[in-house]
PDB file of N, CA, C, O and CB in Angstrom:
ATOM      1  N   MET A   1     -34.240  -9.522  -2.822  1.00  0.00           N
ATOM      2  CA  MET A   1     -33.138 -10.538  -3.595  1.00  0.00           C
ATOM      3  C   MET A   1     -32.867  -9.914  -4.900  1.00  0.00           C
ATOM      4  O   MET A   1     -31.952 -10.383  -5.577  1.00  0.00           O
ATOM      5  CB  MET A   1     -33.711 -12.167  -3.890  1.00  0.00           C
ATOM      6  N   THR A   2     -33.526  -8.947  -5.323  1.00  0.00           N
ATOM      7  CA  THR A   2     -32.950  -8.447  -6.590  1.00  0.00           C
ATOM      8  C   THR A   2     -31.825  -7.159  -6.436  1.00  0.00           C
ATOM      9  O   THR A   2     -31.324  -6.519  -7.361  1.00  0.00           O
ATOM     10  CB  THR A   2     -34.226  -7.976  -7.498  1.00  0.00           C
ATOM     11  N   ILE A   3     -31.610  -7.003  -5.070  1.00  0.00           N
ATOM     12  CA  ILE A   3     -30.571  -6.250  -4.665  1.00  0.00           C
ATOM     13  C   ILE A   3     -29.234  -6.837  -4.748  1.00  0.00           C
ATOM     14  O   ILE A   3     -28.254  -6.104  -4.880  1.00  0.00           O
ATOM     15  CB  ILE A   3     -30.805  -5.871  -3.448  1.00  0.00           C
ATOM     16  N   LEU A   4     -29.115  -8.249  -4.672  1.00  0.00           N
ATOM     17  CA  LEU A   4     -28.129  -9.145  -4.969  1.00  0.00           C
ATOM     18  C   LEU A   4     -27.390  -8.971  -6.268  1.00  0.00           C
ATOM     19  O   LEU A   4     -26.174  -9.039  -6.441  1.00  0.00           O
ATOM     20  CB  LEU A   4     -28.677 -10.368  -4.921  1.00  0.00           C
ATOM     21  N   LEU A   5     -28.325  -8.736  -7.142  1.00  0.00           N
ATOM     22  CA  LEU A   5     -27.970  -8.494  -8.752  1.00  0.00           C
ATOM     23  C   LEU A   5     -26.867  -7.261  -8.710  1.00  0.00           C
ATOM     24  O   LEU A   5     -25.892  -7.282  -9.462  1.00  0.00           O
ATOM     25  CB  LEU A   5     -29.526  -7.979  -9.789  1.00  0.00           C
ATOM     26  N   TYR A   6     -27.081  -6.254  -7.831  1.00  0.00           N
ATOM     27  CA  TYR A   6     -26.260  -4.997  -7.743  1.00  0.00           C
ATOM     28  C   TYR A   6     -25.021  -5.341  -6.799  1.00  0.00           C
ATOM     29  O   TYR A   6     -23.872  -5.051  -7.132  1.00  0.00           O
ATOM     30  CB  TYR A   6     -27.174  -3.708  -7.132  1.00  0.00           C
ATOM     31  N   LEU A   7     -25.261  -5.836  -5.866  1.00  0.00           N
ATOM     32  CA  LEU A   7     -24.397  -6.104  -4.721  1.00  0.00           C
ATOM     33  C   LEU A   7     -23.113  -7.053  -5.010  1.00  0.00           C
ATOM     34  O   LEU A   7     -21.939  -6.835  -4.707  1.00  0.00           O
ATOM     35  CB  LEU A   7     -25.278  -6.746  -3.637  1.00  0.00           C
ATOM     36  N   VAL A   8     -23.597  -8.016  -5.590  1.00  0.00           N
ATOM     37  CA  VAL A   8     -22.614  -9.100  -6.008  1.00  0.00           C
ATOM     38  C   VAL A   8     -21.545  -8.728  -6.982  1.00  0.00           C
ATOM     39  O   VAL A   8     -20.370  -9.071  -6.846  1.00  0.00           O
ATOM     40  CB  VAL A   8     -23.341 -10.215  -6.609  1.00  0.00           C
ATOM     41  N   PRO A   9     -22.059  -7.920  -8.094  1.00  0.00           N
ATOM     42  CA  PRO A   9     -20.983  -7.259  -9.151  1.00  0.00           C
ATOM     43  C   PRO A   9     -20.211  -6.155  -8.415  1.00  0.00           C
ATOM     44  O   PRO A   9     -19.011  -6.000  -8.644  1.00  0.00           O
ATOM     45  CB  PRO A   9     -21.753  -6.544 -10.544  1.00  0.00           C
ATOM     46  N   ALA A  10     -20.854  -5.405  -7.559  1.00  0.00           N
ATOM     47  CA  ALA A  10     -20.170  -4.054  -7.126  1.00  0.00           C
ATOM     48  C   ALA A  10     -19.221  -4.636  -5.988  1.00  0.00           C
ATOM     49  O   ALA A  10     -18.342  -3.881  -5.575  1.00  0.00           O
ATOM     50  CB  ALA A  10     -21.337  -2.758  -6.516  1.00  0.00           C
ATOM     51  N   ALA A  11     -19.325  -5.942  -5.435  1.00  0.00           N
ATOM     52  CA  ALA A  11     -18.347  -6.364  -4.453  1.00  0.00           C
ATOM     53  C   ALA A  11     -17.109  -6.787  -5.164  1.00  0.00           C
ATOM     54  O   ALA A  11     -15.984  -6.377  -4.880  1.00  0.00           O
ATOM     55  CB  ALA A  11     -18.877  -7.488  -3.574  1.00  0.00           C
ATOM     56  N   LEU A  12     -17.462  -7.841  -6.336  1.00  0.00           N
ATOM     57  CA  LEU A  12     -16.426  -8.457  -7.183  1.00  0.00           C
ATOM     58  C   LEU A  12     -15.615  -7.301  -7.855  1.00  0.00           C
ATOM     59  O   LEU A  12     -14.418  -7.477  -8.082  1.00  0.00           O
ATOM     60  CB  LEU A  12     -17.087  -9.437  -8.289  1.00  0.00           C
ATOM     61  N   GLY A  13     -16.228  -6.124  -8.181  1.00  0.00           N
ATOM     62  CA  GLY A  13     -15.593  -4.843  -8.865  1.00  0.00           C
ATOM     63  C   GLY A  13     -14.734  -4.239  -8.050  1.00  0.00           C
ATOM     64  O   GLY A  13     -13.678  -3.798  -8.503  1.00  0.00           O
ATOM     65  N   LEU A  14     -15.098  -4.111  -6.549  1.00  0.00           N
ATOM     66  CA  LEU A  14     -14.132  -3.470  -5.535  1.00  0.00           C
ATOM     67  C   LEU A  14     -13.112  -4.367  -5.356  1.00  0.00           C
ATOM     68  O   LEU A  14     -11.923  -4.048  -5.333  1.00  0.00           O
ATOM     69  CB  LEU A  14     -14.732  -3.124  -4.170  1.00  0.00           C
ATOM     70  N   GLY A  15     -13.635  -5.728  -5.201  1.00  0.00           N
ATOM     71  CA  GLY A  15     -12.306  -6.549  -4.760  1.00  0.00           C
ATOM     72  C   GLY A  15     -11.131  -6.564  -5.787  1.00  0.00           C
ATOM     73  O   GLY A  15      -9.950  -6.529  -5.443  1.00  0.00           O
ATOM     74  N   LEU A  16     -11.618  -6.625  -7.237  1.00  0.00           N
ATOM     75  CA  LEU A  16     -10.601  -6.517  -8.291  1.00  0.00           C
ATOM     76  C   LEU A  16     -10.008  -5.221  -8.187  1.00  0.00           C
ATOM     77  O   LEU A  16      -8.777  -5.247  -8.207  1.00  0.00           O
ATOM     78  CB  LEU A  16     -11.147  -6.730  -9.678  1.00  0.00           C
ATOM     79  N   LEU A  17     -10.466  -4.247  -8.095  1.00  0.00           N
ATOM     80  CA  LEU A  17      -9.945  -2.906  -7.770  1.00  0.00           C
ATOM     81  C   LEU A  17      -8.763  -2.860  -6.712  1.00  0.00           C
ATOM     82  O   LEU A  17      -7.698  -2.277  -6.917  1.00  0.00           O
ATOM     83  CB  LEU A  17     -11.105  -2.073  -7.248  1.00  0.00           C
ATOM     84  N   ALA A  18      -9.050  -3.464  -5.700  1.00  0.00           N
ATOM     85  CA  ALA A  18      -8.154  -3.613  -4.567  1.00  0.00           C
ATOM     86  C   ALA A  18      -6.950  -4.279  -4.993  1.00  0.00           C
ATOM     87  O   ALA A  18      -5.788  -3.900  -4.850  1.00  0.00           O
ATOM     88  CB  ALA A  18      -8.773  -4.353  -3.450  1.00  0.00           C
ATOM     89  N   LEU A  19      -7.447  -5.458  -5.606  1.00  0.00           N
ATOM     90  CA  LEU A  19      -6.250  -6.456  -5.875  1.00  0.00           C
ATOM     91  C   LEU A  19      -5.446  -5.935  -6.941  1.00  0.00           C
ATOM     92  O   LEU A  19      -4.295  -6.360  -7.048  1.00  0.00           O
ATOM     93  CB  LEU A  19      -6.707  -7.922  -6.283  1.00  0.00           C
ATOM     94  N   GLY A  20      -5.912  -5.012  -7.807  1.00  0.00           N
ATOM     95  CA  GLY A  20      -5.341  -4.252  -8.936  1.00  0.00           C
ATOM     96  C   GLY A  20      -4.271  -3.347  -8.200  1.00  0.00           C
ATOM     97  O   GLY A  20      -3.070  -3.355  -8.470  1.00  0.00           O
ATOM     98  N   ALA A  21      -4.848  -2.600  -7.272  1.00  0.00           N
ATOM     99  CA  ALA A  21      -3.899  -1.467  -6.453  1.00  0.00           C
ATOM    100  C   ALA A  21      -2.932  -2.314  -5.894  1.00  0.00           C
ATOM    101  O   ALA A  21      -1.790  -2.045  -6.267  1.00  0.00           O
ATOM    102  CB  ALA A  21      -4.656  -0.518  -5.183  1.00  0.00           C
ATOM    103  N   PHE A  22      -3.030  -3.221  -5.141  1.00  0.00           N
ATOM    104  CA  PHE A  22      -1.999  -4.200  -4.458  1.00  0.00           C
ATOM    105  C   PHE A  22      -0.832  -4.539  -5.515  1.00  0.00           C
ATOM    106  O   PHE A  22       0.363  -4.364  -5.277  1.00  0.00           O
ATOM    107  CB  PHE A  22      -2.782  -5.673  -3.961  1.00  0.00           C
ATOM    108  N   MET A  23      -1.337  -5.033  -6.678  1.00  0.00           N
ATOM    109  CA  MET A  23      -0.356  -5.523  -7.646  1.00  0.00           C
ATOM    110  C   MET A  23       0.389  -4.338  -8.082  1.00  0.00           C
ATOM    111  O   MET A  23       1.615  -4.425  -8.150  1.00  0.00           O
ATOM    112  CB  MET A  23      -0.995  -6.269  -8.850  1.00  0.00           C
ATOM    113  N   TRP A  24      -0.199  -3.246  -8.385  1.00  0.00           N
ATOM    114  CA  TRP A  24       0.404  -2.090  -8.738  1.00  0.00           C
ATOM    115  C   TRP A  24       1.616  -1.788  -7.706  1.00  0.00           C
ATOM    116  O   TRP A  24       2.787  -1.749  -8.084  1.00  0.00           O
ATOM    117  CB  TRP A  24      -0.666  -0.986  -8.786  1.00  0.00           C
ATOM    118  N   SER A  25       1.200  -1.570  -6.312  1.00  0.00           N
ATOM    119  CA  SER A  25       2.131  -1.183  -5.222  1.00  0.00           C
ATOM    120  C   SER A  25       3.137  -2.279  -5.288  1.00  0.00           C
ATOM    121  O   SER A  25       4.290  -1.851  -5.244  1.00  0.00           O
ATOM    122  CB  SER A  25       1.435  -1.047  -3.746  1.00  0.00           C
ATOM    123  N   LEU A  26       3.018  -3.678  -5.389  1.00  0.00           N
ATOM    124  CA  LEU A  26       4.002  -4.484  -5.657  1.00  0.00           C
ATOM    125  C   LEU A  26       5.154  -4.132  -6.793  1.00  0.00           C
ATOM    126  O   LEU A  26       6.370  -4.135  -6.595  1.00  0.00           O
ATOM    127  CB  LEU A  26       3.351  -5.604  -5.938  1.00  0.00           C
ATOM    128  N   ARG A  27       4.614  -3.891  -7.772  1.00  0.00           N
ATOM    129  CA  ARG A  27       5.498  -3.633  -8.997  1.00  0.00           C
ATOM    130  C   ARG A  27       5.978  -2.371  -9.027  1.00  0.00           C
ATOM    131  O   ARG A  27       6.819  -2.129  -9.893  1.00  0.00           O
ATOM    132  CB  ARG A  27       4.845  -3.841 -10.253  1.00  0.00           C
ATOM    133  N   SER A  28       5.617  -1.425  -8.220  1.00  0.00           N
ATOM    134  CA  SER A  28       6.093  -0.209  -8.203  1.00  0.00           C
ATOM    135  C   SER A  28       7.257   0.091  -6.974  1.00  0.00           C
ATOM    136  O   SER A  28       7.840   1.146  -6.726  1.00  0.00           O
ATOM    137  CB  SER A  28       4.867   0.648  -8.116  1.00  0.00           C
ATOM    138  N   GLY A  29       7.363  -1.211  -6.323  1.00  0.00           N
ATOM    139  CA  GLY A  29       8.564  -1.194  -5.504  1.00  0.00           C
ATOM    140  C   GLY A  29       8.261  -0.469  -3.839  1.00  0.00           C
ATOM    141  O   GLY A  29       9.198  -0.070  -3.147  1.00  0.00           O
ATOM    142  N   GLN A  30       6.975  -0.409  -3.441  1.00  0.00           N
ATOM    143  CA  GLN A  30       6.735   0.053  -2.375  1.00  0.00           C
ATOM    144  C   GLN A  30       6.989  -0.755  -1.076  1.00  0.00           C
ATOM    145  O   GLN A  30       6.827  -0.341   0.072  1.00  0.00           O
ATOM    146  CB  GLN A  30       5.611   0.413  -2.516  1.00  0.00           C
ATOM    147  N   TYR A  31       7.363  -1.836  -1.416  1.00  0.00           N
ATOM    148  CA  TYR A  31       7.508  -2.965  -0.001  1.00  0.00           C
ATOM    149  C   TYR A  31       8.937  -3.439  -0.239  1.00  0.00           C
ATOM    150  O   TYR A  31       9.353  -4.408   0.395  1.00  0.00           O
ATOM    151  CB  TYR A  31       6.271  -4.549   0.031  1.00  0.00           C
ATOM    152  N   ASP A  32       9.758  -2.768  -1.173  1.00  0.00           N
ATOM    153  CA  ASP A  32      11.251  -3.101  -1.298  1.00  0.00           C
ATOM    154  C   ASP A  32      11.985  -3.070   0.045  1.00  0.00           C
ATOM    155  O   ASP A  32      12.401  -4.067   0.636  1.00  0.00           O
ATOM    156  CB  ASP A  32      11.960  -2.085  -2.265  1.00  0.00           C
ATOM    157  N   ASP A  33      12.118  -1.477   0.557  1.00  0.00           N
ATOM    158  CA  ASP A  33      12.598  -1.607   1.627  1.00  0.00           C
ATOM    159  C   ASP A  33      12.039  -1.147   2.728  1.00  0.00           C
ATOM    160  O   ASP A  33      11.923   0.070   2.875  1.00  0.00           O
ATOM    161  CB  ASP A  33      13.543  -1.273   1.553  1.00  0.00           C
ATOM    162  N   LEU A  34      11.598  -2.031   3.686  1.00  0.00           N
ATOM    163  CA  LEU A  34      10.620  -1.706   4.679  1.00  0.00           C
ATOM    164  C   LEU A  34      11.435  -1.161   5.915  1.00  0.00           C
ATOM    165  O   LEU A  34      10.838  -0.377   6.653  1.00  0.00           O
ATOM    166  CB  LEU A  34       9.705  -2.993   5.040  1.00  0.00           C
ATOM    167  N   ASP A  35      12.830  -1.519   6.238  1.00  0.00           N
ATOM    168  CA  ASP A  35      13.580  -1.049   7.430  1.00  0.00           C
ATOM    169  C   ASP A  35      14.259   0.164   7.055  1.00  0.00           C
ATOM    170  O   ASP A  35      14.660   0.774   8.047  1.00  0.00           O
ATOM    171  CB  ASP A  35      14.584  -2.074   7.965  1.00  0.00           C
ATOM    172  N   GLY A  36      14.530   0.737   5.923  1.00  0.00           N
ATOM    173  CA  GLY A  36      15.077   1.896   5.559  1.00  0.00           C
ATOM    174  C   GLY A  36      14.540   3.393   6.150  1.00  0.00           C
ATOM    175  O   GLY A  36      15.233   4.259   6.685  1.00  0.00           O
ATOM    176  N   ALA A  37      13.358   3.415   5.932  1.00  0.00           N
ATOM    177  CA  ALA A  37      12.695   4.696   6.654  1.00  0.00           C
ATOM    178  C   ALA A  37      12.842   4.558   8.040  1.00  0.00           C
ATOM    179  O   ALA A  37      13.059   5.588   8.678  1.00  0.00           O
ATOM    180  CB  ALA A  37      11.147   4.901   6.371  1.00  0.00           C
ATOM    181  N   ALA A  38      12.756   3.344   8.711  1.00  0.00           N
ATOM    182  CA  ALA A  38      12.775   3.298  10.152  1.00  0.00           C
ATOM    183  C   ALA A  38      14.124   3.786  10.592  1.00  0.00           C
ATOM    184  O   ALA A  38      14.219   4.526  11.571  1.00  0.00           O
ATOM    185  CB  ALA A  38      12.478   1.878  10.691  1.00  0.00           C
ATOM    186  N   HIS A  39      15.231   3.376   9.864  1.00  0.00           N
ATOM    187  CA  HIS A  39      16.456   3.425  10.331  1.00  0.00           C
ATOM    188  C   HIS A  39      17.022   4.763  10.031  1.00  0.00           C
ATOM    189  O   HIS A  39      17.903   5.193  10.774  1.00  0.00           O
ATOM    190  CB  HIS A  39      17.218   2.361   9.819  1.00  0.00           C
ATOM    191  N   ARG A  40      16.567   5.545   8.911  1.00  0.00           N
ATOM    192  CA  ARG A  40      16.637   6.769   8.679  1.00  0.00           C
ATOM    193  C   ARG A  40      16.524   8.042   9.484  1.00  0.00           C
ATOM    194  O   ARG A  40      17.249   9.032   9.579  1.00  0.00           O
ATOM    195  CB  ARG A  40      15.991   6.794   7.979  1.00  0.00           C
ATOM    196  N   ILE A  41      15.235   7.647  10.100  1.00  0.00           N
ATOM    197  CA  ILE A  41      14.812   8.591  11.084  1.00  0.00           C
ATOM    198  C   ILE A  41      15.771   8.700  12.328  1.00  0.00           C
ATOM    199  O   ILE A  41      15.759   9.711  13.030  1.00  0.00           O
ATOM    200  CB  ILE A  41      13.430   8.211  11.525  1.00  0.00           C
ATOM    201  N   LEU A  42      16.553   7.696  12.568  1.00  0.00           N
ATOM    202  CA  LEU A  42      17.423   7.517  13.646  1.00  0.00           C
ATOM    203  C   LEU A  42      18.689   8.448  13.431  1.00  0.00           C
ATOM    204  O   LEU A  42      19.325   8.955  14.355  1.00  0.00           O
ATOM    205  CB  LEU A  42      17.794   6.009  13.771  1.00  0.00           C
ATOM    206  N   ASN A  43      18.968   8.602  12.061  1.00  0.00           N
ATOM    207  CA  ASN A  43      20.233   9.187  11.797  1.00  0.00           C
ATOM    208  C   ASN A  43      20.098  10.646  11.761  1.00  0.00           C
ATOM    209  O   ASN A  43      19.618  11.139  10.740  1.00  0.00           O
ATOM    210  CB  ASN A  43      20.812   8.684  10.545  1.00  0.00           C
ATOM    211  N   ASP A  44      20.441  11.385  12.701  1.00  0.00           N
ATOM    212  CA  ASP A  44      20.230  12.893  12.816  1.00  0.00           C
ATOM    213  C   ASP A  44      21.449  13.506  12.328  1.00  0.00           C
ATOM    214  O   ASP A  44      22.291  13.736  13.195  1.00  0.00           O
ATOM    215  CB  ASP A  44      19.922  13.396  14.292  1.00  0.00           C
ATOM    216  N   ASP A  45      21.770  13.864  10.981  1.00  0.00           N
ATOM    217  CA  ASP A  45      22.973  14.423  10.559  1.00  0.00           C
ATOM    218  C   ASP A  45      22.872  15.863  10.730  1.00  0.00           C
ATOM    219  O   ASP A  45      23.917  16.445  10.441  1.00  0.00           O
ATOM    220  CB  ASP A  45      23.300  14.056   9.184  1.00  0.00           C
ATOM    221  N   ASP A  46      21.946  16.582  11.104  1.00  0.00           N
ATOM    222  CA  ASP A  46      22.111  18.133  11.248  1.00  0.00           C
ATOM    223  C   ASP A  46      22.880  18.577  12.433  1.00  0.00           C
ATOM    224  O   ASP A  46      23.635  19.547  12.377  1.00  0.00           O
ATOM    225  CB  ASP A  46      20.756  18.823  11.342  1.00  0.00           C
ATOM    226  N   VAL A  47      22.670  17.787  13.639  1.00  0.00           N
ATOM    227  CA  VAL A  47      23.339  18.069  14.697  1.00  0.00           C
ATOM    228  C   VAL A  47      24.739  17.286  14.796  1.00  0.00           C
ATOM    229  O   VAL A  47      24.880  16.066  14.715  1.00  0.00           O
ATOM    230  CB  VAL A  47      22.464  17.828  15.780  1.00  0.00           C
ATOM    231  N   LYS A  48      25.877  18.376  15.013  1.00  0.00           N
ATOM    232  CA  LYS A  48      27.072  18.002  15.084  1.00  0.00           C
ATOM    233  C   LYS A  48      27.595  17.730  16.467  1.00  0.00           C
ATOM    234  O   LYS A  48      27.467  18.575  17.353  1.00  0.00           O
ATOM    235  CB  LYS A  48      27.758  18.878  14.452  1.00  0.00           C
ATOM    236  N   ALA A  49      28.173  16.586  16.673  1.00  0.00           N
ATOM    237  CA  ALA A  49      28.845  16.441  18.059  1.00  0.00           C
ATOM    238  C   ALA A  49      29.831  17.439  18.579  1.00  0.00           C
ATOM    239  O   ALA A  49      30.724  17.783  17.805  1.00  0.00           O
ATOM    240  CB  ALA A  49      29.543  15.226  18.093  1.00  0.00           C
ATOM    241  N   PRO A  50      29.796  17.934  19.739  1.00  0.00           N
ATOM    242  CA  PRO A  50      30.867  18.835  20.008  1.00  0.00           C
ATOM    243  C   PRO A  50      32.208  18.126  20.174  1.00  0.00           C
ATOM    244  O   PRO A  50      33.226  18.777  20.411  1.00  0.00           O
ATOM    245  CB  PRO A  50      30.552  19.625  21.219  1.00  0.00           C
TER     246      PRO A  50
END
């Protein structure tokens, strides 16, 4: 049972770390343009039509 004294704070700490990383990714704009990269790969500007 004494292992819970280590595991519970470790789990809470990892959860808060993951939440902090998620909040940072939201604020830095990681989820702003979800379709842009998907459409950008379809536009092949290097090949010119004859």
